[in-house]
C-alpha positions as CSV (number, residue, x, y, z in Angstrom):
1,M,137.8,38.5,95.9
2,A,141.5,38.7,96.0
3,K,141.6,35.5,93.8
4,E,139.2,37.4,91.4
5,L,141.6,40.5,91.2
6,K,144.5,38.2,89.9
7,N,142.4,35.9,87.7
8,F,144.0,37.2,84.4
9,T,143.8,35.7,80.9
10,K,147.4,34.6,80.4
11,R,149.8,36.5,78.1
12,S,150.8,33.4,76.2
13,D,146.9,32.5,75.5
14,N,145.6,36.0,74.4
15,Y,147.9,38.8,74.8
16,S,145.5,41.6,73.8
17,Q,142.9,40.3,76.2
18,W,145.5,40.2,78.9
19,Y,146.3,43.6,78.3
20,N,142.9,45.0,78.2
21,E,142.2,43.1,81.7
22,L,145.2,44.4,83.2
23,V,144.3,48.1,82.3
24,A,141.0,47.6,84.0
25,K,141.9,45.5,87.1
26,A,145.0,47.7,87.7
27,D,142.6,50.6,87.8
28,L,144.4,52.5,85.3
29,A,141.6,53.6,82.9
30,E,138.1,52.9,81.5
31,Q,136.3,53.4,78.4
32,S,134.1,56.6,78.5
33,A,130.9,57.8,77.1
34,V,132.6,59.0,74.1
35,R,133.6,56.5,71.4
36,G,137.3,56.2,71.1
37,C,138.0,58.3,74.1
38,M,139.0,56.8,77.6
39,V,138.8,58.0,81.3
40,I,142.3,58.0,82.9
41,K,141.6,56.9,86.6
42,P,143.5,58.4,89.3
43,Y,146.0,55.6,89.8
44,G,146.8,55.7,86.1
45,Y,147.0,59.4,86.0
46,A,149.5,59.4,89.1
47,I,151.8,57.3,86.8
48,W,151.4,59.7,84.0
49,E,152.2,62.7,86.2
50,K,155.4,61.0,87.4
51,M,156.4,60.5,83.7
52,Q,155.3,64.2,83.0
53,R,157.2,65.8,86.0
54,Q,160.5,64.0,85.0
55,L,160.2,64.8,81.4
56,D,159.4,68.3,82.2
57,D,162.5,68.6,84.2
58,M,164.6,67.1,81.4
59,F,163.1,69.6,78.9
60,K,163.7,72.5,81.2
61,A,167.4,71.4,81.8
62,T,167.9,71.6,78.1
63,G,166.5,75.3,78.0
64,H,163.0,74.9,77.0
65,Q,160.1,76.7,78.5
66,N,156.4,75.7,78.7
67,A,153.6,77.7,76.9
68,Y,150.1,76.9,75.8
69,F,148.6,77.3,72.6
70,P,144.6,77.1,71.6
71,L,142.9,73.8,71.1
72,L,141.1,75.0,68.0
73,I,142.8,75.8,64.9
74,P,141.4,77.7,61.8
75,K,140.8,75.3,58.9
76,S,142.9,77.6,56.5
77,F,145.8,77.2,58.8
78,L,146.0,73.4,57.8
79,S,145.9,74.4,54.1
80,R,149.1,76.3,54.2
81,E,151.4,73.4,54.2
82,A,150.4,70.8,51.7
83,D,152.2,67.5,53.2
84,H,150.9,68.4,56.7
85,V,147.2,68.8,55.8
86,E,147.4,65.6,53.6
87,G,148.8,63.6,56.7
88,F,146.2,64.6,59.1
89,A,142.9,65.5,56.9
90,K,141.4,62.2,57.5
91,E,141.7,62.4,61.3
92,C,140.3,65.9,61.9
93,A,137.2,66.7,63.9
94,V,135.7,70.0,62.8
95,V,133.7,72.6,64.7
96,T,131.1,74.2,62.5
97,H,128.8,76.0,64.8
98,Y,129.0,78.0,68.1
99,R,125.6,77.5,69.7
100,L,122.8,75.1,70.7
101,K,119.1,76.0,71.3
102,N,116.2,74.1,72.6
103,D,114.4,71.9,69.9
104,P,111.0,73.7,69.5
105,E,109.5,70.1,69.1
106,G,110.6,69.3,72.7
107,N,113.4,66.9,71.7
108,G,116.3,68.3,73.8
109,V,118.7,70.5,72.2
110,V,119.7,71.1,68.7
111,V,122.3,73.1,66.7
112,D,121.3,76.5,65.9
113,P,121.4,76.9,62.2
114,A,121.9,80.6,62.8
115,A,125.3,80.2,64.6
116,K,127.3,78.8,61.8
117,L,130.9,80.0,62.1
118,E,132.3,82.1,59.2
119,E,135.5,79.5,59.3
120,E,135.3,76.2,60.5
121,L,137.7,75.3,63.4
122,I,139.8,72.0,63.8
123,I,140.3,70.4,67.1
124,R,144.1,70.1,67.1
125,P,145.6,66.9,65.8
126,T,148.9,68.5,66.5
127,S,149.9,72.1,67.0
128,E,152.5,73.2,64.2
129,T,150.2,75.5,62.3
130,I,148.9,77.3,65.3
131,I,152.2,77.7,66.9
132,W,153.9,78.9,63.9
133,N,151.5,81.4,63.1
134,T,152.1,82.6,66.7
135,F,155.9,82.4,66.4
136,K,155.6,84.9,63.5
137,N,154.9,87.6,66.2
138,W,157.7,86.5,68.5
139,I,160.6,86.2,66.1
140,H,162.1,89.2,64.4
141,S,165.8,89.0,64.9
142,Y,168.6,86.5,65.2
143,R,168.6,87.7,68.9
144,D,165.2,86.0,69.4
145,L,166.6,82.7,68.5
146,P,166.8,79.8,69.2
147,L,163.2,79.8,70.5
148,L,162.6,76.5,72.5
149,V,159.1,76.1,73.5
150,N,157.0,73.0,74.9
151,Q,153.4,72.4,75.4
152,W,151.7,69.9,77.6
153,A,148.2,69.4,76.0
154,N,145.6,67.0,74.7
155,V,145.0,66.4,70.9
156,F,142.3,64.8,69.1
157,R,142.6,62.4,65.9
158,W,139.6,60.6,64.7
159,E,140.6,57.1,65.2
160,M,138.4,54.1,64.2
161,R,140.1,51.6,66.0
162,T,141.2,52.1,69.5
163,R,142.9,50.6,72.5
164,M,143.3,52.5,75.6
165,F,146.7,54.3,76.0
166,L,148.1,52.8,72.7
167,R,145.7,54.4,70.3
168,T,142.5,56.8,71.5
169,A,140.9,59.6,69.6
170,E,141.8,61.9,72.3
171,F,145.2,61.5,74.2
172,L,147.6,63.5,76.3
173,W,151.0,64.4,75.2
174,Q,153.8,67.1,75.0
175,E,154.8,68.6,71.8
176,G,158.3,70.7,71.4
177,H,158.2,73.4,69.0
178,T,161.6,75.1,68.4
179,A,163.1,77.7,65.9
180,H,166.6,78.2,65.0
181,A,168.7,80.3,62.8
182,T,170.3,77.6,60.9
183,R,169.6,74.3,59.5
184,E,172.5,72.7,61.4
185,E,171.1,73.9,64.8
186,A,167.6,72.7,64.1
187,E,168.8,69.3,63.0
188,A,170.9,68.9,66.3
189,E,167.9,70.1,68.3
190,A,165.9,67.1,66.7
191,R,168.5,64.7,67.5
192,R,169.2,66.0,70.8
193,M,165.5,65.6,72.0
194,L,165.5,62.1,70.5
195,D,168.3,61.5,73.0
196,V,166.5,62.8,75.9
197,Y,163.4,60.4,75.1
198,A,165.9,57.5,74.9
199,D,167.4,58.6,78.2
200,F,164.0,58.7,79.7
201,A,162.7,55.4,78.3
202,E,166.0,53.6,79.5
203,N,166.7,55.2,82.9
204,F,163.3,55.8,84.2
205,M,160.8,53.4,82.2
206,A,163.6,50.7,82.2
207,I,162.7,50.0,78.4
208,P,165.7,49.8,76.0
209,V,165.2,51.6,72.6
210,V,166.5,51.4,69.3
211,K,167.2,55.1,67.8
212,G,166.8,55.4,64.3
213,V,165.4,57.6,61.3
214,K,162.1,56.7,59.7
215,T,161.8,56.0,56.1
216,E,160.2,58.8,53.7
217,T,156.8,56.9,53.8
218,E,156.8,56.8,57.5
219,R,157.8,60.5,58.2
220,F,155.8,63.0,60.2
221,A,153.6,65.0,57.7
222,G,155.5,68.0,56.9
223,A,159.0,67.0,58.0
224,L,162.2,66.5,56.3
225,D,163.5,63.8,58.6
226,T,161.7,62.0,61.5
227,Y,163.8,60.3,64.3
228,T,162.2,57.7,66.4
229,I,162.8,55.5,69.5
230,E,161.3,51.9,68.9
231,A,160.6,49.5,71.9
232,M,160.0,45.9,71.8
233,M,156.8,44.6,73.8
234,Q,156.7,41.1,75.2
235,D,154.9,39.8,72.4
236,G,157.6,40.8,69.9
237,K,155.8,43.8,68.4
238,A,157.3,47.1,68.1
239,L,155.7,50.3,69.8
240,Q,157.0,53.8,68.5
241,S,157.6,55.4,71.8
242,G,158.7,58.9,70.7
243,T,159.4,61.0,67.8
244,S,161.4,64.0,67.1
245,H,161.3,65.8,63.5
246,F,163.5,68.1,61.5
247,L,160.7,70.4,59.8
248,G,163.5,72.5,57.5
249,Q,161.8,75.6,56.6
250,N,158.5,74.2,55.5
251,F,156.4,75.8,58.4
252,A,158.5,79.1,58.4
253,K,157.6,79.5,54.8
254,A,154.0,78.5,55.0
255,F,153.5,81.1,57.8
256,D,156.2,83.6,56.8
257,V,158.4,83.5,59.9
258,T,161.6,85.3,59.0
259,F,164.2,87.0,60.9
260,M,166.9,89.4,60.5
261,N,170.2,87.6,60.5
262,K,173.6,89.3,61.6
263,E,174.3,90.7,58.2
264,N,170.8,92.4,58.6
265,K,169.4,90.4,55.8
266,P,166.0,88.5,56.1
267,E,166.1,84.6,56.5
268,Y,163.3,82.0,57.1
269,V,163.9,80.2,60.4
270,W,164.6,76.4,60.7
271,A,162.2,74.3,62.9
272,S,162.1,71.0,64.8
273,S,159.1,69.5,66.7
274,W,159.1,66.5,68.9
275,G,156.7,64.7,71.2
276,V,155.6,61.6,73.4
277,S,152.3,60.9,74.6
278,T,150.2,58.7,76.9
279,R,151.2,55.9,74.6
280,L,154.1,55.6,76.9
281,M,151.7,54.2,79.5
282,G,151.0,51.3,77.1
283,A,154.7,50.8,76.6
284,L,155.1,50.6,80.4
285,I,152.4,48.0,80.9
286,M,153.5,45.8,77.9
287,T,157.1,45.8,78.5
288,H,157.3,44.7,82.2
289,S,153.9,43.2,83.5
290,D,153.2,39.6,84.1
291,D,150.2,37.3,84.4
292,N,149.7,38.6,88.0
293,G,149.2,42.0,87.2
294,L,151.1,45.3,86.6
295,V,154.9,45.6,87.2
296,L,156.3,49.1,87.4
297,P,159.8,50.5,87.5
298,P,160.4,51.9,91.0
299,K,161.2,55.3,89.5
300,L,157.6,55.7,88.0
301,A,155.5,53.8,90.6
302,P,153.0,56.2,92.5
303,I,153.6,54.1,95.4
304,Q,157.1,52.5,95.8
305,V,156.8,50.9,99.2
306,V,153.5,49.6,100.7
307,I,153.3,48.4,104.3
308,V,150.5,46.2,105.5
309,P,150.0,45.5,109.2
310,I,148.6,42.1,110.1
311,Y,146.7,42.4,113.5
312,K,143.9,40.8,115.5
313,N,143.0,43.7,117.7
314,E,143.4,47.4,118.3
315,D,146.5,46.9,120.7
316,D,148.1,44.8,118.0
317,L,147.6,47.7,115.5
318,K,148.9,50.6,118.0
319,A,152.2,48.5,118.5
320,I,152.6,48.0,115.1
321,S,151.8,51.4,114.1
322,A,154.3,52.7,116.7
323,K,157.1,50.6,115.1
324,V,156.3,51.5,111.5
325,E,155.5,55.3,111.7
326,P,159.4,56.1,112.1
327,L,160.1,53.9,109.1
328,V,157.6,55.6,106.8
329,A,159.1,59.0,107.8
330,A,162.5,58.1,107.2
331,L,161.6,56.4,103.7
332,R,159.8,59.6,102.8
333,A,162.7,61.8,103.8
334,K,164.8,59.9,101.1
335,G,162.0,60.9,98.6
336,L,160.2,57.8,98.4
337,S,156.5,57.5,98.1
338,V,155.4,55.2,100.9
339,K,151.9,54.1,101.8
340,Y,151.1,52.5,105.3
341,D,147.7,50.9,104.7
342,D,146.1,50.4,108.1
343,A,142.4,50.5,106.8
344,D,140.2,48.1,108.5
345,N,137.7,47.6,105.5
346,R,139.8,45.2,103.5
347,R,141.7,42.0,104.7
348,P,145.4,41.7,104.3
349,G,145.1,39.1,101.8
350,F,142.7,41.2,99.5
351,K,145.4,44.3,100.1
352,F,148.2,41.9,99.0
353,A,146.5,41.1,95.7
354,D,145.4,44.7,94.9
355,Y,148.9,46.1,95.4
356,E,150.4,43.1,93.5
357,V,148.0,43.8,90.5
358,K,148.9,47.6,90.6
359,G,152.5,46.6,90.5
360,V,153.8,48.2,93.9
361,P,157.5,47.6,93.6
362,V,158.0,46.6,97.3
363,R,155.5,45.4,99.9
364,L,156.3,45.0,103.6
365,A,154.2,42.9,105.9
366,I,154.4,43.2,109.7
367,G,152.4,41.4,112.4
368,A,152.5,40.6,116.2
369,K,154.9,37.7,115.8
370,D,157.2,40.0,113.6
371,L,157.2,42.7,116.4
372,A,158.1,40.2,119.0
373,N,160.9,38.8,116.6
374,G,162.0,42.3,115.4
375,T,161.5,41.0,111.8
376,V,159.4,42.1,108.8
377,E,158.5,40.3,105.6
378,L,159.5,41.9,102.2
379,M,158.3,40.9,98.9
380,R,159.5,42.4,95.6
381,R,157.1,42.8,92.9
382,D,159.1,41.7,90.0
383,T,160.3,38.4,91.5
384,L,157.3,37.6,93.8
385,E,159.9,36.4,96.1
386,K,159.4,36.7,99.9
387,E,162.0,37.1,102.7
388,T,161.9,37.5,106.3
389,L,164.4,40.4,107.4
390,P,165.6,42.0,110.4
391,F,163.5,45.3,111.0
392,E,166.6,47.1,112.0
393,G,168.3,48.3,108.9
394,I,165.3,47.5,106.8
395,E,165.4,51.3,105.4
396,E,168.8,50.6,103.6
397,H,167.5,47.2,102.2
398,I,164.6,48.8,100.9
399,V,166.5,51.3,98.9
400,K,168.7,48.8,97.6
401,E,166.0,46.6,96.5
402,L,164.3,49.4,94.4
403,D,167.6,50.2,92.8
404,D,168.1,46.7,92.0
405,M,164.6,46.3,90.7
406,Q,165.0,49.3,88.5
407,A,168.0,47.9,86.8
408,S,166.8,44.4,86.8
409,L,163.8,45.2,84.6
410,L,166.0,47.2,82.2
411,E,168.4,44.1,81.8
412,K,165.4,41.7,81.5
413,A,163.8,43.9,78.8
414,R,167.2,44.2,77.0
415,K,168.0,40.7,77.0
416,R,164.5,39.7,75.6
417,R,165.1,42.3,72.8
418,E,168.6,41.0,72.1
419,E,167.2,37.4,72.0
420,R,164.5,38.2,69.4
421,T,166.4,40.5,67.3
422,I,167.7,38.4,64.2
423,T,169.3,38.9,61.0
424,V,167.7,37.7,57.8
425,D,168.9,37.8,54.2
426,T,166.2,36.1,52.1
427,Y,162.3,37.0,51.9
428,D,161.2,33.4,52.4
429,E,163.0,33.4,55.7
430,F,161.6,36.9,56.3
431,K,158.1,35.8,55.8
432,K,158.6,32.7,58.2
433,R,160.6,34.3,60.9
434,I,158.1,37.5,61.2
435,E,155.3,35.3,62.5
436,E,157.5,34.4,65.7
437,G,157.3,38.0,67.1
438,V,160.7,39.2,66.3
439,F,162.6,42.4,65.3
440,I,164.4,41.6,61.9
441,L,167.4,43.3,60.4
442,A,167.3,42.9,56.8
443,H,168.4,44.7,53.5
444,W,165.8,46.8,51.5
445,D,166.4,48.7,48.2
446,G,165.3,51.9,49.6
447,T,162.1,52.3,47.3
448,P,158.6,53.0,48.8
449,E,157.2,50.3,46.3
450,T,159.3,47.4,48.2
451,E,158.4,48.9,51.4
452,A,154.6,48.9,50.6
453,L,154.8,45.3,49.1
454,I,156.6,43.9,52.5
455,K,154.0,45.6,54.5
456,E,151.2,44.5,52.5
457,E,152.4,40.6,52.4
458,T,153.7,40.4,55.8
459,K,152.0,43.3,58.0
460,A,155.5,44.2,58.9
461,T,156.8,47.7,58.6
462,I,160.3,49.4,58.6
463,R,160.4,50.7,62.2
464,C,163.6,52.6,61.5
465,I,166.8,52.9,59.8
466,P,168.9,52.4,62.8
467,M,171.5,55.0,64.0
468,D,173.8,52.4,65.5
469,G,174.3,49.0,63.9
470,D,175.2,47.2,60.7
471,T,176.2,49.6,58.1
472,T,177.5,46.9,55.6
473,P,176.0,47.2,52.1
474,G,174.3,44.3,50.6
475,V,171.3,43.5,48.3
476,C,167.5,43.9,48.9
477,M,165.8,40.6,50.2
478,V,163.0,41.2,47.8
479,T,164.3,42.6,44.7
480,G,168.0,41.8,44.8
481,K,168.8,45.5,44.2
482,P,171.7,47.2,46.0
483,S,171.0,48.2,49.7
484,K,173.1,50.6,51.7
485,R,172.6,49.1,54.8
486,R,170.1,46.8,57.0
487,V,167.1,48.5,58.3
488,L,164.8,47.3,61.2
489,F,161.4,45.5,60.4
490,A,158.8,44.5,62.8
491,R,154.9,44.1,63.3
492,S,153.8,47.2,65.6
493,Y,151.1,48.5,67.5
């Protein structure tokens, strides 16, 4: 059974199949009875909770407060901002009736035709419209600004092609919505929250990201600017891992949200919105994991240290437990999540395989011989290297190994991205190299037509216009027209 747990399709053979098998075998999620929707299982949800808790602390440290807004949005609200409704119209699920009744012919329940809603309701694909309709009641004076609100919620977008965590019809996320007195404040807020996302990605998820601005074609529906963090997965594809939007006054005008400024004159407020979702779970899986299962950065692992006793009888177990329990208490006092697995319904070999598949960063094994010798076996999940160490002082060694693993995962991912980011000057070379699974920095003439042509012919998209990097002018690799700077291309999820 232990071998079966670790019998994965290799990433090099079928990356997509490897990912699907890993989600299942690591007990992260499974398909649900509702097409396109998933069940996030307790272990998967525990990872999301760690992400959520850390992000929530970071949001509150920057002055944001949590609130909650309705799941259902009146259809008329989506009609008020033209670009917004155009962007989401094809993905909306619509509620038309409010009651069921027993089928007179005995075929279960049917929709009661007498219970039709006067106005259809949309299951939120995002919440700008319902939130800005509410903000109108909250904002009156410049003294009410800035208004910094975040919501943890679920949203629904009718996706035809789904993959667990990466793209599902229903998913979990947070969406920040802020209102400001000036354009400069709103733009600064959008950039500030992108920095928060980048900080979280690099220092907690151990994923290096490229910060940049989306092209007009790729912007959020209703935004004037969309900022993004883009991460490279092990197969060289890009994953959009967080976005922040400068919304200008579009939603304020659509919902008539004004304030009296210091000169006692009415003005429309300025807005930003920003969000990350359970897609980050997909990023975590695909950035670090290997052919043996999940690899988790210690800061986000539900179990950071697991201790497995190896014993032949109850006396052995009692002796091992007496030795281990003070260590467990000491590690927990340091804020680490520790599991002492003394369950007798699974053999040590199965436990080793299971925790390896689930990506537990540090595993300790201790048996009767270790007790006699004053030693313990330690294995680090990212390297799979085992070493026998003195039990005395193991607490400090574990802390050091966790810190080192966190840093090592980030460095490994950064090195991979750097090695697979290339500069290209001709379209022929671009079409050849994009097949290799790389990030490409190339010149583009700035037109939607050229952007669409590249996407159609190569399946690569402009991931962003990087905020840092080469700003040297050049000529477009496709048309030869002037280009202000290189942009980042990749195939993506």
